[in-house]
C-alpha positions as CSV (number, residue, x, y, z in Angstrom):
1,M,0.0,0.0,0.0
2,T,1.2,3.5,-0.8
3,Y,0.7,6.0,2.1
4,Q,0.5,9.7,2.0
5,K,2.9,11.9,4.0
6,F,0.7,11.3,7.1
7,I,-2.1,9.1,8.3
8,D,-4.9,10.4,10.6
9,L,-6.2,7.9,13.1
10,P,-9.5,9.1,14.7
11,P,-10.0,8.7,18.4
12,M,-10.7,5.0,19.2
13,L,-13.6,3.7,21.3
14,S,-12.6,0.1,21.7
15,A,-10.5,-2.8,20.4
16,Q,-11.5,-6.3,19.8
17,G,-10.7,-9.1,17.4
18,T,-8.0,-11.4,16.1
19,V,-4.8,-10.7,14.2
20,R,-2.5,-13.2,12.4
21,L,1.0,-12.0,13.0
22,P,3.5,-11.5,10.1
23,G,6.7,-13.6,10.3
24,S,9.4,-12.5,12.8
25,K,12.0,-10.2,11.2
26,S,14.7,-11.5,13.5
27,I,13.9,-15.1,12.7
28,S,13.3,-14.5,9.0
29,N,16.7,-12.9,8.3
30,R,18.6,-15.4,10.5
31,M,16.9,-18.2,8.7
32,L,17.7,-16.9,5.2
33,L,21.4,-16.5,6.0
34,L,21.8,-19.9,7.7
35,A,20.0,-21.5,4.8
36,A,22.4,-19.8,2.4
37,L,25.4,-21.0,4.4
38,S,24.1,-24.6,4.7
39,H,24.7,-27.8,2.9
40,G,21.5,-28.7,1.1
41,V,18.2,-27.1,0.3
42,T,15.9,-25.3,2.8
43,E,12.2,-24.5,2.1
44,I,11.1,-21.6,4.3
45,H,7.4,-21.0,5.0
46,D,5.8,-17.9,6.5
47,L,8.8,-15.7,5.7
48,L,8.2,-12.0,6.5
49,H,7.7,-9.7,3.5
50,S,9.3,-6.4,4.5
51,D,12.0,-4.0,3.5
52,D,14.5,-5.7,5.9
53,T,14.0,-9.2,4.5
54,E,14.0,-7.8,0.9
55,H,17.5,-6.4,1.6
56,M,18.7,-9.8,2.8
57,L,17.1,-11.6,-0.1
58,K,18.6,-9.2,-2.6
59,G,22.0,-9.4,-0.9
60,L,22.1,-13.2,-1.0
61,R,21.1,-13.2,-4.6
62,T,23.8,-10.7,-5.4
63,L,26.2,-13.1,-3.8
64,G,25.1,-15.9,-6.1
65,V,22.8,-17.8,-3.7
66,V,19.8,-19.4,-5.5
67,V,16.7,-18.2,-3.8
68,E,13.3,-19.2,-5.4
69,A,10.0,-17.5,-4.5
70,L,7.4,-20.3,-4.5
71,G,4.5,-18.1,-3.9
72,G,2.9,-16.5,-0.9
73,H,5.5,-16.5,1.9
74,V,7.3,-19.6,0.8
75,Y,11.0,-19.6,-0.4
76,R,13.4,-22.3,-1.4
77,V,17.1,-21.5,-0.7
78,R,19.9,-23.7,-2.2
79,G,22.7,-23.5,0.3
80,C,26.3,-22.7,-0.9
81,A,28.0,-24.4,2.1
82,G,29.6,-21.2,3.1
83,D,31.3,-20.6,-0.2
84,F,29.5,-17.7,-1.9
85,P,29.7,-18.1,-5.7
86,V,30.2,-14.3,-6.3
87,K,33.5,-13.2,-4.9
88,D,33.3,-9.5,-5.7
89,A,30.1,-7.5,-5.1
90,Q,28.6,-4.3,-3.7
91,L,25.7,-4.7,-1.3
92,F,23.2,-2.0,-0.4
93,L,21.4,-3.1,2.8
94,G,19.2,-0.1,3.6
95,N,18.7,0.3,7.4
96,A,18.4,-3.5,8.0
97,G,20.7,-4.2,11.0
98,T,19.6,-7.9,10.9
99,A,21.0,-8.1,7.4
100,F,24.0,-5.7,7.7
101,R,25.7,-7.1,10.8
102,P,25.4,-10.9,10.0
103,L,26.4,-10.4,6.4
104,T,29.4,-8.4,7.5
105,A,30.6,-11.3,9.7
106,A,29.9,-14.0,7.1
107,L,31.5,-12.2,4.2
108,A,34.6,-11.3,6.3
109,L,35.3,-15.0,6.6
110,A,34.1,-16.0,3.1
111,G,37.3,-15.1,1.1
112,G,36.0,-12.4,-1.3
113,H,36.0,-8.6,-1.9
114,Y,32.8,-6.9,-0.9
115,Q,31.5,-3.4,-0.1
116,L,28.6,-3.0,2.2
117,S,26.6,0.2,2.6
118,G,23.2,1.4,3.7
119,V,21.0,4.5,4.2
120,P,22.5,7.5,6.1
121,R,21.1,6.3,9.4
122,M,22.9,2.9,9.0
123,H,26.1,4.8,8.5
124,E,25.5,6.4,12.0
125,R,25.0,3.0,13.7
126,P,28.2,1.8,15.4
127,I,29.9,-1.4,14.1
128,A,33.4,-1.1,15.5
129,D,32.9,-3.8,18.2
130,L,32.0,-6.4,15.5
131,V,34.8,-5.3,13.2
132,D,37.4,-5.5,15.9
133,A,36.3,-9.0,16.9
134,L,36.4,-10.2,13.2
135,R,39.9,-8.7,12.8
136,G,40.9,-10.9,15.8
137,L,40.1,-13.8,13.5
138,G,42.2,-12.4,10.6
139,A,39.5,-10.5,8.8
140,D,40.5,-7.6,6.5
141,I,37.8,-5.0,7.0
142,R,38.3,-1.3,6.2
143,Y,36.1,1.7,6.9
144,I,35.2,3.6,3.7
145,G,33.9,6.6,5.7
146,T,33.9,7.4,9.4
147,E,36.0,5.1,11.5
148,G,33.9,2.7,13.5
149,F,30.8,3.0,11.2
150,P,29.6,1.7,7.9
151,P,30.1,1.7,5.0
152,L,32.6,-1.1,4.9
153,E,35.0,-2.7,2.5
154,I,36.0,-6.3,3.0
155,H,39.0,-8.1,1.5
156,P,39.9,-11.8,1.6
157,A,40.8,-12.8,5.2
158,T,44.0,-14.5,6.3
159,L,42.3,-16.6,9.0
160,L,44.3,-17.0,12.2
161,S,44.6,-20.0,14.3
162,G,43.6,-18.1,17.5
163,S,40.7,-19.8,19.1
164,R,39.4,-17.0,21.4
165,I,38.0,-13.5,20.6
166,A,36.1,-11.0,22.6
167,V,33.2,-8.7,21.9
168,R,31.3,-6.1,23.9
169,G,27.8,-7.1,24.9
170,D,26.5,-3.7,26.1
171,V,26.0,-2.0,22.7
172,S,24.0,-4.4,20.6
173,S,23.4,-8.2,20.8
174,Q,23.5,-8.3,17.0
175,F,27.3,-8.2,17.2
176,L,27.4,-11.4,19.2
177,S,24.7,-13.0,17.0
178,A,26.6,-12.1,13.8
179,L,29.8,-13.6,15.1
180,L,28.2,-16.8,16.2
181,M,26.4,-17.4,12.9
182,A,29.7,-16.8,11.0
183,L,32.0,-19.0,13.1
184,P,31.1,-22.3,11.5
185,L,33.1,-21.0,8.5
186,M,36.2,-21.1,10.7
187,P,38.3,-24.3,10.5
188,N,39.0,-24.4,14.2
189,A,36.9,-24.2,17.4
190,T,36.4,-20.6,18.3
191,T,35.2,-19.1,21.6
192,V,33.6,-15.7,21.9
193,E,34.0,-14.0,25.2
194,V,31.4,-11.3,26.1
195,K,32.8,-8.3,27.8
196,G,30.4,-6.3,30.0
197,E,26.7,-7.1,30.5
198,L,25.0,-8.7,27.5
199,I,21.9,-6.7,26.5
200,S,18.9,-8.1,24.6
201,K,19.7,-11.7,25.7
202,P,16.5,-13.1,24.1
203,Y,17.8,-12.2,20.6
204,V,20.9,-14.3,21.3
205,E,18.6,-17.1,22.4
206,I,16.9,-16.9,19.0
207,T,20.3,-17.1,17.3
208,L,21.3,-20.2,19.3
209,A,18.0,-21.9,18.6
210,M,18.2,-21.2,14.9
211,M,21.7,-22.5,14.6
212,A,20.6,-25.6,16.4
213,R,17.9,-26.1,13.8
214,F,20.6,-26.0,11.2
215,D,22.6,-28.7,13.1
216,V,25.2,-26.4,14.8
217,Q,25.3,-26.7,18.6
218,V,26.9,-23.8,20.4
219,V,28.6,-24.6,23.8
220,R,28.0,-21.8,26.2
221,D,29.2,-20.8,29.7
222,G,26.1,-18.8,30.8
223,W,26.2,-15.4,29.2
224,S,29.9,-14.9,29.5
225,S,31.3,-17.1,26.6
226,F,30.1,-19.1,23.6
227,T,32.1,-21.8,21.7
228,V,31.4,-23.0,18.2
229,P,33.1,-26.5,18.0
230,A,35.6,-27.4,15.3
231,G,34.1,-29.2,12.3
232,S,30.7,-27.4,12.8
233,R,28.8,-27.0,9.6
234,Y,25.2,-26.0,8.7
235,I,22.9,-28.7,7.4
236,A,19.7,-27.7,5.7
237,P,16.7,-28.8,7.8
238,G,14.5,-29.3,4.7
239,L,11.1,-27.6,5.6
240,I,11.1,-24.9,8.3
241,H,8.5,-22.3,9.5
242,V,9.0,-18.8,10.7
243,E,7.2,-17.8,13.9
244,G,4.9,-14.8,14.0
245,D,6.7,-11.7,15.1
246,A,6.3,-11.3,18.9
247,S,7.5,-7.6,18.8
248,S,4.6,-6.8,16.4
249,A,2.2,-8.7,18.8
250,S,2.9,-6.0,21.4
251,Y,0.9,-3.3,19.6
252,F,-2.2,-5.4,19.3
253,L,-2.0,-6.8,22.9
254,A,-1.6,-3.2,24.2
255,A,-4.6,-2.1,22.1
256,G,-6.7,-4.9,23.7
257,V,-5.7,-3.6,27.1
258,I,-6.2,0.1,26.4
259,G,-9.3,-0.5,24.3
260,G,-11.1,-3.1,26.4
261,G,-10.4,-6.2,24.3
262,P,-10.1,-9.0,24.1
263,V,-7.6,-8.9,21.2
264,R,-5.9,-12.1,20.3
265,V,-2.7,-12.5,18.3
266,E,-1.9,-15.8,16.5
267,G,1.5,-17.0,15.5
268,A,3.4,-16.6,18.8
269,G,2.7,-17.9,22.3
270,H,4.3,-19.7,25.2
271,D,6.2,-22.1,22.9
272,S,7.9,-19.2,21.1
273,I,11.7,-18.9,21.0
274,Q,11.3,-15.1,21.0
275,G,11.9,-13.2,24.2
276,D,9.3,-10.5,23.3
277,V,6.4,-12.9,24.1
278,R,7.3,-11.8,27.7
279,F,5.8,-8.4,26.9
280,A,2.5,-10.1,28.0
281,E,4.0,-10.4,31.5
282,A,4.7,-6.6,31.5
283,L,1.1,-5.9,30.7
284,Q,0.0,-8.2,33.5
285,L,2.2,-6.1,35.9
286,M,0.2,-3.1,34.7
287,G,-3.0,-4.9,35.6
288,A,-4.0,-6.4,32.2
289,C,-5.9,-9.7,31.9
290,I,-3.7,-12.1,29.8
291,A,-4.3,-15.5,28.4
292,M,-1.8,-17.6,26.4
293,G,-1.5,-20.8,24.5
294,P,1.3,-22.6,22.6
295,N,0.8,-20.3,19.5
296,W,-1.4,-17.4,20.6
297,M,-1.8,-14.7,23.2
298,E,-4.8,-12.6,24.2
299,A,-5.1,-9.4,26.2
300,R,-8.0,-7.4,27.7
301,A,-8.4,-4.4,30.0
302,P,-8.1,-4.8,33.8
303,E,-11.4,-5.4,35.7
304,N,-11.5,-1.8,36.8
305,G,-10.7,-0.6,33.3
306,R,-7.4,1.3,34.4
307,I,-3.8,0.1,34.0
308,K,-1.1,1.3,36.4
309,G,2.4,2.6,36.0
310,I,5.3,0.2,36.6
311,E,9.0,0.1,37.0
312,L,10.7,-2.6,34.9
313,D,14.1,-3.8,33.7
314,C,13.4,-4.2,30.0
315,N,16.6,-6.0,29.0
316,H,14.5,-9.1,28.0
317,I,12.1,-7.1,25.8
318,P,14.1,-4.2,24.3
319,D,11.9,-3.7,21.2
320,A,8.5,-4.4,22.8
321,A,9.4,-2.1,25.7
322,M,8.8,0.8,23.4
323,T,5.1,-0.1,23.4
324,L,5.1,0.1,27.2
325,A,6.2,3.7,26.9
326,V,3.1,4.6,25.0
327,C,0.9,2.5,27.3
328,A,2.3,4.7,30.1
329,L,0.2,7.6,28.7
330,F,-2.9,5.7,29.8
331,A,-1.6,4.5,33.1
332,D,-2.3,5.7,36.6
333,G,1.1,6.8,38.1
334,V,4.7,6.9,36.8
335,T,6.2,4.3,34.5
336,T,10.0,3.8,34.5
337,L,11.7,1.6,31.9
338,R,15.3,0.7,32.6
339,N,18.2,-1.1,30.9
340,I,17.2,0.2,27.4
341,A,20.6,1.7,26.4
342,S,20.3,-0.2,23.1
343,W,17.5,2.2,22.1
344,R,20.1,4.8,21.5
345,V,21.7,2.9,18.5
346,K,18.6,1.6,16.8
347,E,16.9,3.0,13.7
348,T,16.9,6.3,15.6
349,D,17.9,7.4,19.1
350,R,14.7,5.9,20.4
351,I,15.0,7.2,24.0
352,A,15.3,10.8,22.7
353,A,12.6,10.3,20.0
354,M,10.2,8.6,22.4
355,A,10.6,11.4,25.0
356,A,10.0,14.1,22.4
357,E,6.8,12.6,21.1
358,L,5.4,11.7,24.5
359,R,5.8,15.3,25.6
360,K,3.5,16.4,22.7
361,F,0.7,14.8,24.7
362,G,1.6,16.8,27.8
363,A,3.5,13.9,29.5
364,T,6.3,14.7,31.8
365,V,9.3,12.7,30.6
366,E,12.7,12.2,32.1
367,E,15.4,10.4,30.0
368,G,18.8,9.0,30.9
369,A,21.5,7.0,29.2
370,D,19.6,3.8,29.7
371,F,16.2,4.7,31.0
372,I,13.0,6.7,30.4
373,R,10.5,7.8,33.1
374,I,7.0,8.9,32.1
375,M,4.4,10.7,34.1
376,P,1.1,10.8,32.1
377,P,-0.9,14.1,31.8
378,Q,-4.2,14.5,33.5
379,S,-5.9,15.0,30.1
380,L,-4.5,13.0,27.2
381,T,-4.9,15.1,24.0
382,L,-2.4,15.8,21.2
383,A,-2.2,19.5,20.7
384,P,-3.8,20.5,17.3
385,Q,-0.6,22.0,15.9
386,H,1.3,18.8,16.6
387,S,1.6,15.4,14.9
388,I,3.8,12.4,15.7
389,D,7.2,12.3,14.0
390,T,8.4,8.8,13.3
391,Y,12.2,9.4,12.5
392,D,12.1,6.8,9.7
393,D,11.6,4.2,12.5
394,H,8.9,1.6,12.0
395,R,8.4,1.0,15.7
396,M,7.8,4.7,16.5
397,A,4.9,4.7,13.9
398,M,3.4,1.4,15.2
399,C,3.8,2.3,18.9
400,F,2.1,5.7,18.6
401,S,-0.9,4.2,16.7
402,L,-2.0,3.4,20.3
403,A,-2.3,7.1,21.0
404,A,-5.4,7.0,18.9
405,F,-7.2,6.0,22.1
406,S,-6.6,9.5,23.3
407,Q,-9.4,12.1,23.2
408,A,-8.6,13.5,19.8
409,G,-6.9,10.6,17.9
410,V,-3.5,11.1,16.4
411,R,-1.8,12.1,13.2
412,I,1.3,10.0,12.3
413,N,3.9,11.4,9.9
414,D,5.7,9.2,7.3
415,P,3.6,6.1,8.1
416,Q,5.2,4.1,5.2
417,C,8.2,3.5,7.4
418,V,6.3,0.5,8.8
419,A,7.3,-1.3,5.6
420,K,10.6,-2.2,7.3
421,T,8.9,-5.0,9.2
422,F,5.1,-4.8,8.8
423,P,3.9,-3.2,5.5
424,D,0.2,-3.6,6.2
425,Y,0.3,-2.7,9.9
426,F,-2.3,0.1,9.7
427,E,-4.8,-2.1,7.8
428,C,-4.4,-4.8,10.5
429,F,-4.8,-2.2,13.2
430,A,-8.0,-0.9,11.6
431,R,-9.5,-4.3,11.6
432,V,-9.4,-4.7,15.4
433,V,-10.2,-1.2,16.6
434,K,-13.5,0.6,16.6
435,A,-13.4,4.4,16.1
436,V,-15.6,6.8,18.1
437,P,-18.8,7.0,15.9
438,V,-19.7,10.1,14.0
439,I,-23.0,11.1,12.5
440,A,-22.3,13.6,9.8
441,I,-25.3,15.8,8.7
442,D,-24.7,18.0,5.8
443,G,-27.2,20.2,4.0
444,P,-27.9,23.6,2.5
445,S,-28.7,26.8,4.5
446,A,-31.8,26.8,6.6
447,S,-32.5,23.2,6.0
448,G,-32.9,22.5,9.8
449,K,-29.7,20.4,10.0
450,G,-28.5,22.3,13.1
451,T,-31.7,21.8,15.1
452,V,-31.9,18.1,14.0
453,A,-28.3,17.5,14.8
454,Q,-28.5,19.0,18.3
455,L,-31.6,16.9,19.2
456,V,-30.1,13.7,17.8
457,A,-26.9,14.3,19.9
458,A,-29.0,14.9,23.0
459,Q,-31.0,11.7,22.4
460,L,-27.8,9.6,22.0
461,G,-25.8,11.4,24.7
462,F,-23.2,12.4,22.0
463,H,-21.2,15.5,21.6
464,Y,-22.4,18.1,19.1
465,L,-20.4,20.2,16.6
466,D,-21.9,23.1,14.7
467,S,-19.2,23.6,12.1
468,G,-20.8,26.8,10.8
469,A,-20.4,28.4,14.1
470,M,-16.6,27.9,13.8
471,Y,-16.6,30.0,10.6
472,R,-18.8,32.6,12.2
473,L,-16.4,32.7,15.2
474,L,-13.4,33.1,12.9
475,A,-15.1,36.0,11.0
476,L,-15.9,37.7,14.3
477,A,-12.4,37.2,15.6
478,A,-11.0,38.7,12.4
479,Q,-13.2,41.7,12.7
480,Q,-12.2,42.2,16.3
481,Q,-8.5,42.0,15.5
482,G,-8.6,44.0,12.3
483,V,-7.9,41.1,9.9
484,A,-9.4,41.5,6.5
485,L,-11.9,38.8,5.5
486,D,-9.9,38.2,2.3
487,A,-6.5,37.8,4.0
488,E,-6.3,34.0,3.7
489,D,-2.9,33.4,5.4
490,Q,-3.8,35.7,8.3
491,L,-7.2,34.1,8.7
492,A,-5.6,30.7,8.7
493,D,-3.2,31.7,11.4
494,L,-6.0,33.2,13.5
495,A,-8.1,30.0,13.1
496,V,-5.3,28.0,14.8
497,R,-4.8,30.5,17.6
498,M,-8.4,31.4,18.6
499,E,-9.9,29.6,21.6
500,I,-13.4,28.5,21.1
501,C,-15.9,26.8,23.4
502,F,-19.5,25.6,23.0
503,E,-21.8,25.1,26.0
504,G,-25.3,24.1,25.1
505,I,-26.6,26.8,22.7
506,D,-24.0,29.4,23.8
507,S,-20.7,30.1,22.0
508,W,-17.5,31.5,23.5
509,L,-14.5,33.2,21.8
510,D,-11.3,33.6,23.7
511,G,-13.1,33.4,27.0
512,V,-16.0,35.8,26.1
513,Q,-19.5,34.7,25.4
514,V,-20.5,35.8,21.9
515,T,-23.8,33.9,21.3
516,D,-25.8,36.9,20.2
517,E,-23.2,38.3,17.8
518,L,-23.2,35.0,15.9
519,R,-27.0,35.0,15.2
520,S,-27.1,37.9,12.7
521,E,-27.4,37.6,9.0
522,Q,-24.2,39.7,8.8
523,S,-22.4,37.0,10.8
524,A,-23.6,34.3,8.4
525,A,-22.5,36.4,5.4
526,A,-19.0,37.0,6.9
527,A,-18.7,33.3,7.7
528,S,-19.4,32.5,4.0
529,S,-16.6,34.9,3.0
530,V,-13.9,33.2,5.2
531,A,-15.0,29.7,4.4
532,V,-14.0,29.8,0.8
533,F,-10.3,29.8,1.6
534,P,-8.6,26.3,1.5
535,A,-6.0,27.4,4.2
536,V,-8.8,28.4,6.5
537,R,-10.7,25.1,6.1
538,T,-7.5,23.2,6.7
539,A,-6.6,25.2,9.8
540,L,-10.0,24.5,11.3
541,L,-9.8,20.7,10.7
542,G,-7.9,20.1,13.9
543,K,-10.4,22.0,16.0
544,Q,-13.3,20.1,14.3
545,H,-11.6,16.7,14.9
546,A,-11.2,17.6,18.6
547,F,-14.9,17.4,19.0
548,R,-14.8,13.6,18.2
549,R,-14.8,12.2,21.7
550,T,-16.4,9.2,23.4
551,P,-19.1,8.1,23.3
552,G,-19.8,9.8,19.9
553,L,-20.4,12.9,17.9
554,V,-23.1,14.5,15.7
555,A,-21.7,17.1,13.4
556,D,-23.5,19.4,11.0
557,G,-22.2,21.6,8.2
558,R,-21.5,21.6,4.5
559,D,-18.5,19.2,4.3
560,M,-18.8,17.0,7.4
561,A,-19.2,13.8,5.4
562,S,-16.9,14.7,2.5
563,V,-13.9,16.3,4.2
564,V,-14.0,16.5,8.0
565,F,-15.3,13.0,8.9
566,P,-15.2,10.9,5.8
567,D,-15.3,7.8,8.0
568,A,-18.6,8.8,9.6
569,V,-20.7,5.7,10.4
570,L,-23.8,7.6,9.2
571,K,-23.8,10.3,6.5
572,I,-27.0,12.3,6.1
573,F,-27.7,14.9,3.4
574,L,-30.6,16.9,5.0
575,T,-32.5,19.3,2.8
576,A,-35.9,20.8,2.1
577,S,-37.5,22.9,-0.6
578,T,-36.3,26.5,-0.9
579,E,-39.8,27.7,-0.1
580,V,-40.0,25.7,3.1
581,R,-36.4,26.8,4.1
582,A,-37.3,30.4,3.6
583,E,-40.4,30.0,5.8
584,R,-38.3,28.4,8.5
585,R,-35.7,31.1,8.4
586,Y,-38.4,33.7,8.6
587,K,-39.9,32.2,11.7
588,Q,-36.4,32.0,13.3
589,L,-35.7,35.7,12.7
590,M,-39.1,36.8,13.9
591,E,-38.6,34.8,17.1
592,K,-35.3,36.7,17.6
593,G,-37.1,40.0,17.1
594,M,-35.4,40.7,13.8
595,S,-37.2,42.1,10.7
596,A,-37.4,39.9,7.6
597,N,-39.6,39.1,4.6
598,I,-39.9,35.8,2.8
599,P,-39.2,37.1,-0.8
600,D,-35.8,38.5,0.3
601,L,-35.0,35.3,2.3
602,L,-35.9,33.2,-0.7
603,E,-33.6,35.1,-2.9
604,K,-30.7,34.9,-0.4
605,I,-31.2,31.2,0.1
606,R,-31.1,30.5,-3.6
607,A,-28.0,32.6,-4.0
608,R,-26.3,30.8,-1.0
609,D,-27.2,27.4,-2.5
610,E,-25.6,28.5,-5.8
611,S,-22.5,29.8,-4.1
612,D,-22.1,26.7,-1.8
613,S,-22.5,24.2,-4.6
614,Q,-20.1,26.0,-7.0
615,R,-17.2,26.8,-4.7
616,S,-13.9,25.2,-5.5
617,V,-13.2,24.0,-2.0
618,A,-15.6,21.4,-0.4
619,P,-18.6,22.3,-2.5
620,L,-22.0,21.5,-1.0
621,Q,-23.2,18.1,-2.4
622,Q,-24.6,14.8,-1.5
623,M,-21.6,12.5,-1.1
624,P,-21.6,8.9,-2.3
625,G,-22.7,6.9,0.7
626,A,-24.7,9.7,2.2
627,S,-28.5,9.1,2.5
628,L,-30.9,11.8,1.5
629,L,-33.4,13.1,4.1
630,D,-35.9,15.6,2.6
631,T,-37.7,17.3,5.5
632,T,-40.0,19.4,3.4
633,D,-43.0,17.5,4.7
634,L,-41.6,16.5,8.1
635,T,-41.7,18.0,11.5
636,I,-38.4,18.4,13.4
637,E,-39.4,15.5,15.7
638,Q,-40.0,13.3,12.7
639,A,-36.7,14.2,11.1
640,V,-34.9,13.5,14.4
641,Q,-36.6,10.1,14.6
642,E,-35.6,9.3,11.1
643,V,-31.9,10.0,11.7
644,L,-32.1,7.9,14.9
645,T,-33.7,5.0,13.1
646,R,-31.1,5.0,10.4
647,Y,-28.3,5.1,12.9
648,H,-29.7,2.3,15.0
649,S,-30.1,0.2,11.9
650,I,-26.4,0.2,11.2
651,H,-24.8,0.6,14.6
């Protein structure tokens, strides 16, 4: 799917359903490399389709490995027994750490000349610890750019007989995993000693389990050293399946907890080799109700409906821990996540990025070298002028989709970054969440839509939005501040800055009640003048969206169904004959003590209809999917009942 520059997620009411997880990225790329290094043929089922796996597939094919796509998520890999057919190649690996680090290690011992590069962010991710360890085996690796960082140039190695090397464990577990997967290419037994505390241990467990599936048994001394015996070689297992991605499961499990649930994920459970399945335990600590089977997990909200803040060492769930940071917005009390130093060297500096985006919701955030502490705000709403930046990091985009359970939903910039691991994430998310319902009532001037909408909202207990009042308030604000009604940019800026409030039938502008000022015909004419500008309509969208709050909203205007709430559950185009509308407007004006005559009103209504239907921006029209409600021969009560009947028939 091709995404726009941003995606708007409306405020969510609930979450419920089942999601089949995509294949694990960590397992998929390990499996592809081990299959390529093996003796024999491996048929891989349920391989993840994503940017990262595409980089690994393309890299292996560039190296001469025969990889056949058999359809769906099935691939056949003909192993080269560690001897890549192509001895001179340039590989571009994007920002795929699970491809770049393991291929660096394998190619350093493979006896060829290779250049490895990626996107600019990959060239900022440290790799010196891996390179130094490989040089200890005799590898000839040179930095093309900045010392200690990709891109790299690899020349044929002069393998040493030394049987022991060391690697730091406190930067990235991918360095250790990369070394272990490459060491069967060495002629002698080799031991890797881990210096410092090893972070992200579950990902090393995945590496060891995958190597065992390909007939290489690593001898370990706890977490301090790992030995690959002499004579080790990979043997293709034949048919093998990729587990569902446990890190991706975290977003849906969290949605089940925040949105009520239950939400079930299929493809990973208590039999999984992935450490991130323990994310479910973290949710339990927050009060969630969790169920789990061999290949599935399910989550729902606590009995009291509120989760609580926790303090947790997240070494065992480094990726899924990001989801906890967003869950903290909805928790009672402070949440502190520790031992997450690896966030600093991922697709972005995730600690800094997470802190910056959480603060946009009013959260108080403290960040350190290896921790983040979050105090949620009293009222969870994203400021209208803000949207969530994703830093080209798939997990930032997916984590913050959960912020749609806030009062006003969320806008996520650059959502296509999820293609790195989960290309159809937002479609899957949409299938298990239920948005706060909106009834959109559009119609021409004096059709009675405002009165009907207010009464429908009252009957349902929903919030009410009179979008026309927003334009009248803007016109009034412009007149008060000396802004010309044709100064589009100044009007748009004013639309963002003005403070508006509706209480019953009363309207407030910047803290002052202005109900009477908005009722005049002059006010309506001024509103029509400012409403024609695209920048003005765009500026007011955020304010209009903010009215969408639980349990629901009834909105009336000219473009509620077409522009403002295109996902409304019920779209009504309410109209009446021009003669009846003129009579209704006449009665309204007379009740307000204003002079009027029907011929003049009839002429004004016809002119307004013509203007509204012909304007270039959001012209008044019955949208596809909107049902016509002609109230010419209906009372207000009958019109209200008709809208309610239509709503209850579909909701």
